[in-house]
C-alpha positions as CSV (number, residue, x, y, z in Angstrom):
1,M,3.9,-71.9,-45.6
2,T,7.2,-71.0,-47.4
3,S,10.1,-69.9,-45.2
4,F,13.3,-68.1,-46.2
5,S,16.7,-68.5,-44.7
6,P,18.4,-65.5,-43.0
7,L,20.8,-65.4,-46.0
8,A,17.9,-65.1,-48.5
9,R,16.2,-62.4,-46.4
10,G,19.4,-60.5,-46.2
11,F,20.0,-60.7,-50.0
12,A,16.4,-59.5,-50.6
13,F,17.0,-56.6,-48.3
14,L,20.2,-55.7,-50.1
15,L,18.4,-55.7,-53.5
16,S,15.7,-53.4,-52.1
17,L,18.4,-50.9,-51.0
18,L,20.0,-51.0,-54.4
19,A,16.6,-50.3,-56.0
20,L,15.9,-47.2,-53.9
21,P,17.8,-44.8,-56.2
22,L,15.8,-46.1,-59.1
23,L,12.5,-45.6,-57.2
24,A,13.5,-42.1,-56.3
25,A,14.7,-41.1,-59.8
26,E,12.6,-38.5,-61.7
27,P,12.9,-36.8,-65.0
28,D,15.5,-34.0,-65.3
29,I,14.0,-31.1,-67.2
30,E,16.4,-28.2,-67.8
31,L,15.3,-24.8,-69.2
32,S,17.7,-22.1,-70.3
33,G,17.2,-18.6,-71.7
34,G,14.5,-16.0,-71.0
35,T,13.5,-14.8,-67.6
36,K,13.2,-16.8,-64.4
37,S,9.4,-16.3,-64.3
38,L,9.1,-17.5,-67.9
39,R,11.1,-20.7,-67.3
40,E,9.1,-21.4,-64.1
41,N,5.7,-20.8,-65.9
42,I,6.7,-23.1,-68.8
43,R,7.8,-25.8,-66.3
44,Q,4.4,-25.7,-64.5
45,H,2.5,-26.0,-67.8
46,L,4.4,-29.0,-69.1
47,T,2.3,-32.1,-68.7
48,L,5.2,-34.1,-70.1
49,A,6.9,-33.7,-66.7
50,D,4.3,-36.1,-65.3
51,E,5.6,-39.0,-67.3
52,S,7.5,-41.6,-65.3
53,C,11.1,-42.8,-65.9
54,K,9.7,-46.0,-67.5
55,T,7.9,-44.2,-70.3
56,P,9.3,-45.3,-73.6
57,M,11.1,-42.8,-75.8
58,W,8.6,-43.0,-78.7
59,R,5.8,-41.9,-76.3
60,L,8.0,-39.1,-75.0
61,H,8.6,-37.8,-78.5
62,A,4.9,-37.9,-79.3
63,R,4.1,-36.0,-76.0
64,L,6.9,-33.5,-76.9
65,N,5.0,-32.5,-80.0
66,D,1.9,-32.0,-78.0
67,A,3.8,-29.8,-75.6
68,E,4.3,-27.1,-78.2
69,N,0.9,-25.6,-77.4
70,E,1.6,-25.7,-73.7
71,I,4.8,-23.8,-74.1
72,A,3.2,-21.2,-76.3
73,V,0.3,-20.7,-73.8
74,A,2.8,-20.4,-70.9
75,A,4.9,-17.8,-72.7
76,Q,1.9,-15.7,-73.9
77,A,0.6,-15.6,-70.4
78,L,3.7,-13.5,-69.6
79,G,3.5,-11.4,-72.8
80,F,6.0,-13.4,-74.9
81,Y,4.1,-13.9,-78.2
82,E,7.3,-14.4,-80.4
83,L,8.8,-17.2,-78.4
84,E,11.0,-19.7,-80.2
85,Y,12.6,-22.7,-78.5
86,E,14.6,-25.9,-79.1
87,A,13.8,-29.0,-77.2
88,K,15.9,-32.2,-77.0
89,L,15.1,-35.4,-75.3
90,R,17.9,-37.4,-73.7
91,N,18.0,-40.9,-72.3
92,D,20.0,-40.8,-69.1
93,K,21.1,-43.8,-67.2
94,E,18.4,-43.7,-64.5
95,C,15.7,-41.7,-66.2
96,W,15.0,-39.6,-69.3
97,G,15.8,-35.9,-69.5
98,L,14.7,-32.8,-71.5
99,D,16.7,-29.7,-72.4
100,I,14.7,-26.7,-73.6
101,T,16.5,-23.6,-74.9
102,L,14.3,-20.5,-75.0
103,T,14.5,-17.5,-77.3
104,P,11.7,-15.3,-76.0
105,G,11.9,-12.4,-78.4
106,E,10.5,-9.0,-77.6
107,P,7.5,-9.0,-75.3
108,V,4.1,-7.5,-75.9
109,R,3.6,-4.4,-73.8
110,V,0.4,-2.7,-72.5
111,K,-0.6,0.3,-74.6
112,E,-3.9,1.2,-73.0
113,V,-6.2,0.1,-70.2
114,R,-9.9,0.9,-70.8
115,I,-12.3,0.6,-67.9
116,E,-15.9,1.5,-68.0
117,I,-18.5,0.9,-65.3
118,N,-22.2,1.0,-66.0
119,G,-25.3,0.6,-63.8
120,E,-26.0,2.1,-60.5
121,G,-22.4,1.8,-59.5
122,N,-21.0,4.1,-62.2
123,Q,-20.8,7.0,-59.7
124,D,-19.9,4.9,-56.7
125,E,-16.5,5.9,-55.3
126,I,-15.7,2.3,-54.2
127,F,-14.9,1.5,-57.9
128,Q,-12.7,4.5,-58.3
129,T,-9.7,2.5,-57.1
130,L,-10.0,0.4,-60.3
131,Y,-9.4,3.5,-62.4
132,D,-6.7,4.9,-60.1
133,K,-4.7,1.8,-59.4
134,P,-5.7,-1.1,-61.8
135,G,-2.4,-2.9,-61.0
136,I,-1.4,-2.8,-64.7
137,K,0.9,0.0,-65.8
138,I,1.1,1.4,-69.3
139,G,4.3,0.3,-70.9
140,N,4.8,-2.8,-68.8
141,R,5.0,-6.3,-70.2
142,L,1.6,-7.9,-70.6
143,N,0.8,-10.4,-67.9
144,H,-2.4,-12.4,-68.2
145,G,-2.2,-13.2,-64.4
146,S,-2.4,-9.5,-63.6
147,Y,-5.3,-9.1,-66.0
148,E,-7.2,-11.9,-64.3
149,T,-6.4,-10.4,-60.9
150,L,-7.9,-7.1,-62.1
151,K,-11.0,-8.8,-63.3
152,A,-11.5,-10.5,-60.0
153,R,-11.3,-7.2,-58.2
154,F,-14.4,-6.0,-60.0
155,G,-16.4,-9.0,-58.6
156,T,-15.0,-8.7,-55.1
157,L,-15.9,-5.0,-54.8
158,A,-19.3,-5.6,-56.2
159,A,-20.1,-8.5,-53.8
160,I,-18.8,-6.6,-50.8
161,H,-21.0,-3.6,-51.5
162,G,-24.2,-5.4,-52.6
163,Y,-24.1,-5.3,-56.4
164,F,-25.2,-9.0,-56.6
165,D,-26.3,-8.8,-60.2
166,A,-23.0,-7.4,-61.5
167,E,-21.4,-8.9,-64.6
168,F,-18.9,-8.0,-67.4
169,E,-20.5,-6.8,-70.6
170,H,-17.2,-7.0,-72.3
171,S,-13.7,-8.2,-71.3
172,Q,-10.9,-8.5,-73.9
173,I,-7.2,-8.2,-74.5
174,S,-6.5,-7.0,-78.1
175,I,-3.0,-7.9,-79.3
176,N,-1.2,-6.1,-82.1
177,T,1.6,-8.5,-82.9
178,E,3.3,-6.1,-85.4
179,E,3.4,-3.3,-82.8
180,R,3.9,-5.7,-80.0
181,T,1.2,-3.9,-78.0
182,A,-1.9,-4.8,-76.1
183,I,-5.1,-3.0,-75.3
184,I,-7.1,-4.1,-72.3
185,E,-10.9,-3.5,-72.4
186,L,-13.1,-4.1,-69.4
187,I,-16.8,-3.0,-69.4
188,Y,-18.6,-3.8,-66.2
189,N,-22.3,-3.4,-65.4
190,T,-23.0,-3.4,-61.7
191,G,-26.7,-3.6,-62.0
192,A,-28.7,-2.3,-59.0
193,R,-27.3,-2.1,-55.5
194,Y,-29.2,-4.2,-53.0
195,R,-30.4,-2.9,-49.7
196,I,-30.7,-4.6,-46.3
197,G,-34.1,-6.3,-45.9
198,E,-35.3,-8.2,-42.8
199,I,-32.8,-8.5,-40.0
200,N,-33.2,-11.8,-38.1
201,L,-31.6,-11.9,-34.7
202,Q,-31.4,-15.2,-32.8
203,H,-30.1,-15.2,-29.2
204,E,-30.8,-16.8,-25.8
205,I,-29.9,-14.1,-23.4
206,L,-30.4,-10.3,-22.9
207,D,-33.2,-8.0,-24.1
208,E,-33.5,-7.7,-27.9
209,N,-33.9,-3.9,-27.7
210,F,-30.5,-3.8,-25.8
211,L,-28.9,-6.0,-28.5
212,Q,-30.2,-3.8,-31.2
213,R,-28.3,-0.9,-29.7
214,Y,-25.2,-2.5,-31.1
215,F,-26.6,-2.3,-34.7
216,N,-24.6,-0.2,-37.2
217,I,-27.1,-1.2,-39.9
218,A,-30.8,-0.8,-40.4
219,E,-33.4,-2.1,-42.8
220,G,-33.3,-0.1,-46.0
221,D,-29.6,0.7,-45.7
222,Y,-27.3,-0.2,-48.7
223,Y,-25.7,-3.6,-48.1
224,D,-22.1,-3.5,-47.1
225,S,-20.3,-6.6,-45.9
226,D,-17.6,-4.5,-44.1
227,E,-20.4,-3.2,-41.9
228,L,-21.6,-6.7,-41.1
229,L,-18.1,-7.7,-40.2
230,E,-17.8,-4.7,-37.9
231,L,-21.1,-5.6,-36.2
232,K,-19.9,-9.2,-35.8
233,N,-16.7,-8.0,-34.1
234,L,-18.7,-5.7,-31.8
235,Y,-20.7,-8.6,-30.6
236,N,-17.7,-10.9,-30.2
237,A,-15.9,-8.1,-28.1
238,S,-18.9,-7.5,-25.9
239,N,-18.0,-10.2,-23.4
240,Y,-21.6,-11.6,-23.6
241,F,-21.1,-14.1,-26.5
242,S,-18.7,-16.9,-27.4
243,V,-19.5,-16.8,-31.1
244,A,-21.4,-14.3,-33.2
245,S,-22.2,-15.3,-36.8
246,I,-23.7,-12.8,-39.2
247,A,-24.4,-13.7,-42.8
248,P,-26.6,-12.4,-45.7
249,D,-29.1,-14.9,-47.2
250,L,-27.9,-14.7,-50.8
251,Q,-30.1,-17.6,-51.9
252,E,-33.3,-15.5,-51.2
253,L,-32.8,-12.2,-53.0
254,K,-36.1,-10.4,-53.4
255,D,-37.1,-6.9,-54.5
256,K,-33.4,-5.8,-54.5
257,K,-33.2,-6.6,-50.8
258,V,-31.1,-9.1,-48.9
259,T,-32.1,-10.7,-45.6
260,V,-29.4,-10.7,-42.8
261,N,-29.3,-13.5,-40.3
262,M,-27.5,-13.2,-37.0
263,Q,-27.0,-15.9,-34.4
264,L,-25.4,-15.1,-31.0
265,E,-24.2,-18.0,-28.8
266,A,-24.0,-16.9,-25.1
267,R,-20.9,-17.2,-23.1
268,K,-21.0,-18.8,-19.7
269,R,-22.7,-16.3,-17.4
270,R,-20.4,-16.5,-14.4
271,E,-16.6,-17.1,-14.4
272,Y,-14.1,-17.6,-11.6
273,S,-10.4,-17.2,-12.2
274,V,-7.2,-17.9,-10.3
275,G,-3.8,-16.9,-11.4
276,A,-0.2,-16.1,-10.3
277,G,2.5,-13.8,-11.4
278,V,5.8,-12.3,-10.3
279,D,7.7,-9.1,-10.7
280,T,10.4,-7.5,-8.7
281,D,8.4,-4.4,-7.9
282,A,5.7,-6.1,-6.0
283,G,7.1,-9.7,-5.6
284,P,5.2,-12.9,-6.1
285,R,1.4,-12.3,-6.4
286,V,-1.8,-14.2,-6.5
287,L,-4.8,-13.1,-8.6
288,L,-8.4,-14.0,-7.8
289,G,-11.3,-13.0,-9.9
290,F,-15.1,-13.3,-10.3
291,E,-17.3,-12.0,-13.1
292,D,-21.0,-12.1,-13.7
293,R,-21.3,-11.1,-17.3
294,Y,-25.0,-10.3,-17.4
295,V,-26.7,-9.6,-14.1
296,N,-29.9,-8.6,-15.9
297,P,-31.4,-8.6,-19.5
298,R,-30.1,-5.0,-20.0
299,G,-26.5,-6.2,-20.0
300,H,-25.3,-5.0,-16.6
301,S,-22.3,-6.8,-15.2
302,I,-20.4,-7.1,-12.0
303,A,-16.7,-8.0,-11.5
304,A,-14.5,-8.5,-8.5
305,D,-10.7,-8.8,-8.6
306,I,-8.0,-9.3,-5.9
307,N,-4.3,-8.9,-6.7
308,A,-2.3,-9.8,-3.6
309,A,1.5,-9.4,-3.4
310,D,4.1,-8.8,-0.7
311,K,4.6,-5.1,-1.4
312,K,1.3,-4.2,-3.1
313,T,-2.3,-5.6,-2.7
314,T,-5.3,-4.3,-4.6
315,A,-9.0,-5.2,-4.5
316,L,-11.7,-3.8,-6.7
317,L,-15.5,-4.4,-7.0
318,A,-17.1,-2.8,-10.0
319,Y,-20.7,-2.7,-11.4
320,T,-20.9,-1.8,-15.1
321,I,-23.9,-0.3,-16.9
322,P,-23.8,-0.2,-20.8
323,M,-25.1,3.1,-22.1
324,H,-26.9,4.1,-25.4
325,R,-24.0,2.8,-27.6
326,P,-23.0,-0.2,-25.4
327,A,-20.0,-1.1,-27.6
328,Y,-18.6,2.4,-27.1
329,E,-19.7,3.8,-23.8
330,F,-20.5,2.6,-20.3
331,L,-20.9,3.8,-16.8
332,R,-19.1,2.1,-13.9
333,V,-19.7,2.3,-10.1
334,Y,-16.8,0.9,-8.0
335,T,-15.1,0.6,-4.7
336,G,-11.6,-0.5,-4.1
337,Y,-8.8,-1.0,-1.6
338,Q,-5.0,-0.6,-2.1
339,K,-2.2,-1.4,0.3
340,E,1.4,-0.6,-0.7
341,I,4.5,-1.0,1.4
342,T,7.9,0.2,0.0
343,D,11.2,1.2,1.5
344,T,10.1,4.8,1.3
345,S,6.4,4.8,2.3
346,T,3.4,2.9,3.4
347,S,-0.1,3.5,2.1
348,H,-3.6,2.2,2.9
349,K,-6.3,3.6,0.6
350,D,-10.0,3.1,0.2
351,T,-11.7,4.4,-2.9
352,F,-15.4,4.9,-3.8
353,G,-16.1,6.3,-7.2
354,T,-17.9,6.3,-10.5
355,S,-16.7,6.7,-14.1
356,Y,-18.0,7.3,-17.6
357,T,-16.0,5.8,-20.4
358,Y,-16.5,6.6,-24.1
359,Y,-14.7,5.0,-27.0
360,Q,-14.6,7.6,-29.8
361,D,-14.8,6.7,-33.5
362,N,-11.3,8.0,-33.9
363,K,-10.2,5.2,-31.5
364,W,-9.3,7.5,-28.6
365,L,-10.7,6.2,-25.2
366,Q,-12.0,8.9,-22.9
367,T,-12.7,8.3,-19.2
368,Y,-14.3,10.9,-16.8
369,A,-14.3,9.9,-13.2
370,L,-15.2,11.2,-9.7
371,D,-13.5,9.4,-6.8
372,Y,-13.6,9.8,-3.0
373,E,-10.3,8.6,-1.6
374,Q,-9.6,8.0,2.1
375,E,-5.8,7.3,2.7
376,D,-3.6,6.6,5.6
377,S,0.0,6.9,4.7
378,I,3.4,7.1,6.3
379,I,6.3,8.7,4.3
380,G,9.7,8.1,5.7
381,S,9.9,8.7,9.4
382,V,6.9,11.0,9.6
383,S,4.0,9.7,11.7
384,Q,0.9,8.4,10.0
385,A,-1.3,11.0,8.3
386,S,-4.9,10.6,7.1
387,T,-6.3,12.5,4.1
388,N,-9.8,12.7,2.6
389,L,-9.9,13.7,-1.1
390,I,-12.7,14.1,-3.7
391,I,-10.9,13.8,-7.0
392,P,-12.5,14.4,-10.4
393,S,-10.4,13.4,-13.4
394,V,-10.4,13.0,-17.1
395,A,-8.1,10.6,-19.0
396,I,-7.6,9.9,-22.7
397,T,-5.7,6.9,-24.1
398,R,-5.0,5.3,-27.4
399,T,-3.0,2.2,-28.4
400,K,-2.0,1.3,-32.0
401,T,-0.3,-2.0,-32.5
402,D,0.2,-4.7,-35.1
403,G,-1.6,-7.1,-32.7
404,S,1.4,-9.4,-32.1
405,P,2.5,-10.5,-28.6
406,Y,5.9,-9.1,-29.8
407,P,4.9,-6.0,-31.8
408,L,7.3,-4.5,-34.4
409,S,5.3,-1.4,-34.8
410,G,2.9,0.7,-32.7
411,W,2.5,3.2,-29.9
412,T,0.4,3.9,-26.8
413,L,-0.3,7.2,-25.1
414,L,-2.0,8.0,-21.8
415,A,-2.8,11.5,-20.6
416,K,-4.6,12.1,-17.3
417,L,-5.6,15.3,-15.6
418,S,-6.9,15.1,-12.0
419,G,-7.4,17.4,-9.1
420,S,-9.0,17.8,-5.7
421,P,-10.8,21.1,-5.1
422,E,-11.1,22.0,-1.5
423,S,-14.4,23.6,-2.3
424,L,-15.9,20.2,-2.8
425,G,-14.9,19.0,0.7
426,S,-11.4,17.8,0.2
427,D,-8.8,18.4,2.9
428,F,-6.7,20.5,0.5
429,S,-6.6,21.4,-3.2
430,F,-4.2,20.2,-5.9
431,V,-4.0,19.7,-9.7
432,Q,-2.0,16.9,-11.3
433,L,-1.1,16.0,-14.9
434,H,0.3,12.6,-15.8
435,L,1.5,11.6,-19.2
436,R,2.9,8.2,-20.3
437,A,4.0,7.2,-23.9
438,K,5.6,4.1,-25.5
439,Y,6.8,3.6,-29.1
440,V,8.0,0.5,-30.9
441,K,9.6,0.3,-34.3
442,G,10.9,-2.8,-35.9
443,F,13.8,-3.2,-38.3
444,S,15.5,-6.1,-40.1
445,F,18.1,-6.1,-37.4
446,G,15.8,-5.9,-34.4
447,R,13.5,-3.4,-32.8
448,I,13.7,-0.1,-30.8
449,L,11.5,0.6,-27.8
450,L,11.1,4.1,-26.5
451,R,9.3,5.0,-23.2
452,S,8.6,8.3,-21.6
453,E,6.7,9.4,-18.4
454,L,6.0,12.9,-17.3
455,G,4.1,14.1,-14.2
456,T,3.6,17.5,-12.6
457,T,1.6,18.6,-9.6
458,Q,0.5,22.1,-8.5
459,L,-0.4,22.7,-4.8
460,D,0.3,25.0,-1.9
461,D,1.8,22.7,0.6
462,F,3.6,19.6,-0.7
463,S,3.8,18.0,2.8
464,E,0.0,17.5,2.7
465,L,0.1,15.2,-0.3
466,P,-0.5,11.5,0.5
467,A,1.9,8.8,-0.7
468,S,-0.3,7.5,-3.5
469,V,-0.4,10.9,-5.2
470,R,3.3,11.7,-4.9
471,F,5.7,10.8,-7.7
472,F,8.6,8.3,-7.2
473,A,10.9,6.7,-9.7
474,G,12.8,3.4,-9.9
475,G,11.7,-0.1,-10.6
476,D,10.8,-2.5,-13.4
477,A,8.8,0.1,-15.4
478,S,10.8,3.2,-14.4
479,V,14.6,3.6,-14.0
480,R,16.0,0.1,-13.9
481,G,19.0,-0.5,-11.6
482,Y,17.1,1.0,-8.7
483,D,14.6,-0.5,-6.3
484,Y,10.9,0.2,-6.7
485,K,10.0,3.8,-5.8
486,S,13.4,4.3,-4.3
487,L,14.2,7.5,-6.2
488,G,12.9,11.0,-5.5
489,P,13.6,14.1,-3.4
490,T,15.0,13.4,0.0
491,R,15.0,15.1,3.4
492,D,17.2,14.8,6.5
493,F,15.2,12.8,9.1
494,S,17.9,13.0,11.8
495,K,16.1,16.0,13.1
496,F,13.2,13.6,14.0
497,V,15.3,10.8,15.5
498,G,18.5,12.6,16.5
499,P,22.1,12.4,15.2
500,L,23.2,9.2,13.3
501,E,26.6,7.6,13.2
502,N,26.5,7.4,9.4
503,P,25.2,10.8,8.0
504,K,24.4,9.1,4.7
505,L,21.6,7.1,6.4
506,A,19.9,10.4,7.4
507,E,18.6,11.0,3.9
508,E,15.1,9.5,3.3
509,V,13.2,9.6,0.0
510,V,9.9,11.4,0.3
511,G,8.8,11.7,-3.3
512,G,8.2,14.8,-5.4
513,N,5.5,16.8,-7.1
514,N,7.1,16.3,-10.6
515,L,8.4,13.3,-12.5
516,L,10.5,12.8,-15.7
517,V,11.6,9.3,-16.8
518,N,12.9,8.3,-20.3
519,S,14.1,4.9,-21.6
520,I,15.5,3.5,-24.8
521,E,15.8,-0.2,-25.4
522,Y,17.1,-2.4,-28.3
523,D,15.8,-5.9,-28.7
524,Y,17.1,-8.6,-31.1
525,R,14.9,-11.6,-31.6
526,F,16.6,-14.9,-32.5
527,E,15.5,-16.4,-35.7
528,D,12.7,-19.0,-35.4
529,S,12.7,-18.6,-31.7
530,K,10.6,-17.2,-28.9
531,W,13.6,-15.6,-27.3
532,A,15.1,-12.2,-27.7
533,A,18.0,-10.3,-26.1
534,A,17.9,-6.7,-25.0
535,V,20.1,-3.8,-24.0
536,F,18.7,-0.7,-22.5
537,F,19.4,2.7,-20.9
538,D,17.0,4.4,-18.5
539,A,17.2,7.9,-17.0
540,G,15.0,10.1,-14.8
541,N,13.8,10.9,-11.3
542,A,11.1,12.5,-9.3
543,A,11.7,16.1,-8.3
544,N,10.3,19.1,-6.4
545,D,9.7,21.9,-8.8
546,T,12.6,21.9,-11.3
547,D,15.3,20.5,-9.1
548,L,15.7,17.2,-11.1
549,K,18.6,15.1,-10.1
550,V,18.8,12.6,-13.0
551,K,19.5,9.0,-12.1
552,R,20.7,6.6,-14.8
553,G,20.6,2.9,-15.2
554,T,21.7,0.5,-18.0
555,G,21.8,-3.2,-18.5
556,I,21.0,-6.3,-20.5
557,G,18.0,-8.6,-20.6
558,A,16.3,-11.6,-22.0
559,R,12.8,-11.8,-23.3
560,W,10.6,-15.0,-23.6
561,I,7.7,-14.2,-25.9
562,S,4.5,-15.7,-24.4
563,P,0.9,-15.4,-25.7
564,I,0.2,-12.6,-23.3
565,G,3.4,-10.7,-24.1
566,P,7.1,-10.9,-23.2
567,I,8.3,-12.2,-19.9
568,R,11.3,-9.9,-19.2
569,I,14.4,-10.7,-17.1
570,D,16.8,-7.7,-16.8
571,V,20.1,-7.2,-15.1
572,A,20.6,-3.5,-14.6
573,K,23.5,-1.5,-13.2
574,A,22.8,1.8,-11.4
575,L,25.2,4.4,-12.8
576,D,24.7,7.0,-10.0
577,G,25.2,6.4,-6.3
578,D,26.1,3.0,-4.8
579,E,23.0,1.0,-5.7
580,G,25.1,-1.7,-7.5
581,V,23.5,-4.3,-9.8
582,R,19.8,-5.3,-9.5
583,L,17.6,-8.0,-11.1
584,H,14.3,-7.0,-12.6
585,I,11.6,-9.5,-13.6
586,S,8.3,-8.3,-15.2
587,M,5.7,-9.6,-17.7
588,G,2.9,-8.3,-19.8
589,P,2.3,-6.5,-23.2
590,D,4.8,-4.1,-24.5
591,L,2.0,-1.7,-25.5
């Protein structure tokens, strides 16, 4: 075995370092003249650029002669049919180089685009976009890439909508070099449009008749891959399946029909969940959940959830029954319990109810409900009162968002009308309207968030209204800078307990029958970061009738963008009264 001294090894290492620049050297090709796109396209077409620095000059000169056709093709692809150029090879110290000076001349421009569609699809409106927006404008410079893109659109539209035999009868670009004009001619024969044949559904759970109620297709319908994608999304969103795959069998096309194969992989039937969270309205909380996704073959399900926190605890047990269109409508029977303790009130409420939810084709969600609520509440210094209410309600909601955990566009709207007619057995009658809206708009310099909440209640005697039905303001999702539900109409409770040393302490918040809260917030997200900074201004209050005493709050905040939405940390200053500065922590989607 041969050994080397440390000096020899060090000398070899030094030589290797000196050789690194040579190993890293590459040909220097400089192009000048013409447009940037022309220079880049020629550079991409030059196979001469693949030659190494060790290639002898005689071979480079021979390859340069061969490059003439490559340069012409690259120029003509962008409409330059009169290109002239000068090319000069140079032998630099480390590698060879090439200088190309371009004189592109006047480009060829599109004079006419002729599109003709034959076959069954000649009257199909799906191809109308090719006529209306071909992506090539008359008078523009000819671009062969745009021409190929237009051709590909024919095939894509045909495949999506079941024209599996479609082909071009004629496709050509006619160049008039004297006029420097081009005429594009595309004649396309769609052939017959295929229909859906046999539908094969493979699954392990649930009744097949129930699963077929999801179908938006039927045997004999015209084939449309968009409808298959929609059906796949419906199954994936159903909570029954982990994976839904739907595909046409394009290898077995018979009698102008295509077989559709569906395979549904079941999700785990039962699931248990444990979680934790925190916000300054309710404090630290623990979440426990159980779900049985398919109690029976007809897709019925049952879910139980407990959300326990220091100030607010809720529990809900719900049994859900899918209706005729299970992806869009369901019936729910439920019972729940809610306990809420704030500085202004205490409430213990039991609920028994049923609801019907319908998701409209226009993407509005409607919910009709009938609840029986038994509530024991204490408001301020008044002794505990019990109420029994039967409350029918209707709610509509819609959310439109870009789907991001940190949306830059979108809005959400909720409107709920509820009431409690004494004629149905309630202790008293009331009617209440509650509206809530949010709007997000992004800009290059950040985003704006607008929030508004409006509520109004009509009844004869406000003192009968339990705590859960009254309106309060203040808190993380209301007027920041004030404690949770600390704002609203007040009353003097010294008449209940006697004179107080400090008269200011005699005012206690009892809530109101109306509510108005507005908020504006500006967020700036740091580049390539999950962090954003915010400034905001909130204003509003609860009121009796029209006696609204607006309370204002402003502050700054930080946002950490998690997969479930931003985690918000706000420091807010109350601008009215002596509330001072308050910390607000909340989490969840913006919309």
